[in-house]
N, C-alpha and C positions, 0 to 999 in steps of 0.2 A: 045728645048722639054718642056713642062711645068713641074712645080715642084709638087709632088705630094702636095694636099691642102687640109686641113679638111672644107669639103662641106655641114657638116651637124653634130649636136649633138642631141640626144633623151635621155629623159629619161622615165620611166615608174615608177611611183609611185607606182600604184595598180598592181601588178603582173598579167600579160595577159590583162591588160584592154587595154587602150588607150595611146599612148606614147605623148610626149610635145617636141614639136622643140625647141630649145636653142641656143641662140648666142653663149652665153659661157656656161661653166659647171666646177662647183668646184669640185675637187678629193679627196676625203676623206680614211681615211682607207678602209671603206668596196665597193669603186665605187665613181660612181658619187653622190652627195649630192642629196637625196630624193630618188634615183632610188630603186625601190623593196622595199620600207621598210612597205609598207600595203600589204594583200595577202586574198585572200579569201578561204575559205576552207570547206569541208563539216560539218556535224554535230559533226564528230569524229575527227575534226582535221586537216584532211587528205587534201594537199592543192590540187586547182583545177585550171585548166590551159585551154585554147583552146582546147587543145587535147582533154578534157572531155565535154567542155560547150565552142562552138564556140562562143556562145551566148555574151561571155565576151568582144568580141570585139564590142560589141555596145556601150560599157561605155567610151564615151569621157570624158576626163579628162583635166582638165586645173588648172593652179594655179591662186588662187586671194588671196592676201595679204599673209596672215600664214595659209589659207587653200585650200585644193582639191576641186573643185567643179567636181560634178557628174554629168554627161545629159547623156540622151540616149530618142531616140521617143518615145513620149507616156508616160512618167513618168516626175515627177515634179522635179527640177537639186535639187542636195543633197550636203550638204559640211560636210566636216571633217578636223581635223586640219593637216596640213603636217607633224608635230611632236604632239606623242600624250604619256601622262604622266600617265593617268589613267587607271581606267579598270582591269578586273581581268585576274591573270596570269594563262594562259593556256599553256599546252603543245602542239603543232602543229608536223604534219609530214610533213617532202620535202625530196623527194628524198632518203628517207632511214633513215634520220636523224631527231632526234627529239629534238626541239627548244624549248625554252621558249619564248611567244610573250603575248601582251598585248591585250586581247579582245577589240573590238572596239565600237564606238555607236551602241546600239540597232537599231538606225533608220537606220545607213547604211545597216544593215543587213534585215532590212524590203526592202531596196530597192533593194538590189541585189535580193532578193527571187522574188519582182515582176520582175526583168529583167530577170532572168533564170527559174522561175517556181519550185523553189525547194529552201529548209530551208537550210541555209548558216549559217556561220560565216565572220566576216571580222576581221583581228587582225592585230596587227602592231608590229615590231622588235624595241624594245626600243636599245638604246647604252649598256644596259649591258648585254644584250642578245648574248650566245658565240656559234656561227656556224661557223667552220673552214673549212676552203677549203681544199680540199684532198691533201694529203701529198705529192703526185705525182707532184699537183702543185704550193704547199706551203708548203716546209718540215717545215718553221717557224708555219705555222700555223694560218695564217693570216684570218681574219674572213669575212664573207661575208654575204648579205643582203639577201632577198628572188629570186636571182637570181637563174639558174637554177645551176651552178657549178663553174663560174669566173665573175669578174665584168663587163668585157665588151666584147661586138660582134663588130668588126671590118668589115666593107666590101667595096670594091672600086665602085664606080659608072661604072665603064669600065666591071666588072663581070657583074653586071645586065644587061647592055646593050647586052652584048654577048650572055648571057640568053635570054633575050626577042627577038633577031633578030631570035631564034629555035622557039618561039613561036607564035602561030596563034592569041592570044590575049596577049597584053604586060602587066605585073604584076610591081605594085609600089614598090620602095623598102620597105614601111611600112609592107609587107608580110615575111620579115626577122627580124624586130623588131632589127635592130642595135641600137649601142650606139654611134660609129662612123663610120660616112660616107666617106671615102678620093676620091678626084677626080686627075685627072691628070696623072693617070697611065694606063698601059696597063690592059686588063682582068686579072683576077687571079694574078699579080703584088703580092698583099699581099700573096700568097701561098709562097712565096719565102724569105720575111722577118723574121728576128728572132728576131733582136732589133731594137726599132724605138724611136724618142724622138717627142713630141710636145708641143710646148709653153715651153720648158725646161722641161717637164716630161719626165721621161723615161718609155718606155712599154716593156715588152716582150711577143712575140706573141709565145703563146703556142703550138697552136696546131688547124686543121681546124672544122671547127663547123660541129658536125652530126646534119641533119636538120629532122624534124618529122613533123605530119599532120598538126601542125598551120602553116605552109608556104601555106597550100592548103585554108585557112580560108579566104575569101574577108572581108577586114577590115570595109568596107562600110556597109555591107549586114549580116553579120556573118554567112554566107551560107560557107560551105564547097564543094570544088571542087576536081580535083585531079591534077591541075597543080598548082604551076611549078614542083611539086616532081616527076611527072611522066616524063619530058622532062629532070630534072637532075640528074634523075637514069640514063639515056643513057649516058652520058659522065663525069659526077661528081660522080660515084659509088667507093667506097674503100672497098671489102668485102661486107659485109649485109649495109653500111652505104652509105648515101648520104652526100656529102659536099659539104656547099658553107658559104664563110664567116669565119672568123678567131679568136678565144677564144684569149683573150688579158687580161695581169694583168699588174697593175702599178708598176712603183720600186719607185713610191715619191708621193707628194703631190703637188697641187699649182691648176692654171687654164688653160683650153684650150679653144680656140674661132673658129668658123669660121672662114676660113681663116688663119689659123695658116699653116704654112709650115710643112709636115712631114718629118722629116728625117730618111734616113735607115741607120743605125749604123753599122748592119750586116746582112748579108743572109746565108742560107742556102746552102749547095753545094748538086751536083745532086745526091750524094747516100743519102743523108740523105732525099732529097725530094721524092726518090723513095721508101723510107719506110712509109711516111705519108699516 
């Protein structure tokens, strides 16, 4: 039987915009280096995602030296630094938390206004910004970037393959915006994991990820539909929520690479699984 192996690593330098596939990723305090350190907000500083603005999917992001390059059909390519230490200090809101951020280059705000058709701000989370995880996930108050709740989302290829067998039109993995993709396991094997190790770095699998309408946005067109959320709700519903993938937190720093074996250190028993 094949061993669980990392088959994909992804970062999203600008929250809810296009992802970048990596062959190796550096794990720092807040998660993968450069992951979700930039974010688009409305004029009042409230975070925007594909839930409200599906056209954010059309912003393709790549790394060019020390810069992020953004491209979208019909727009002139735009660059801004991967790390930003300038700009006005402002307060932004994400999932009920008020966080200090630095306002980004005004040219980037004009670029996103042209993409979305609305006035917005582009902000960066500096190292000095304090955004602690929820106490249930990190009693020690570990800081995260502009991720929704935890630093990592992990999904297996087997789970996506099983879902696609139920769909009239298969969907790619990018609908679910994972950070770590694992091959060589049965569908939903990740549901059973409690502690794993990749490249010598330990991770704790906290809980299943509750999925939202972002999964219904075609990442190539920015158009919202009903799948795969409609089909997932027929067999992955837990109460009022639909689960797919696992929320994960790291217990160390280091480097993980595509091709690394994932070692399962501990699993959940059947009683615990029935409560999740």
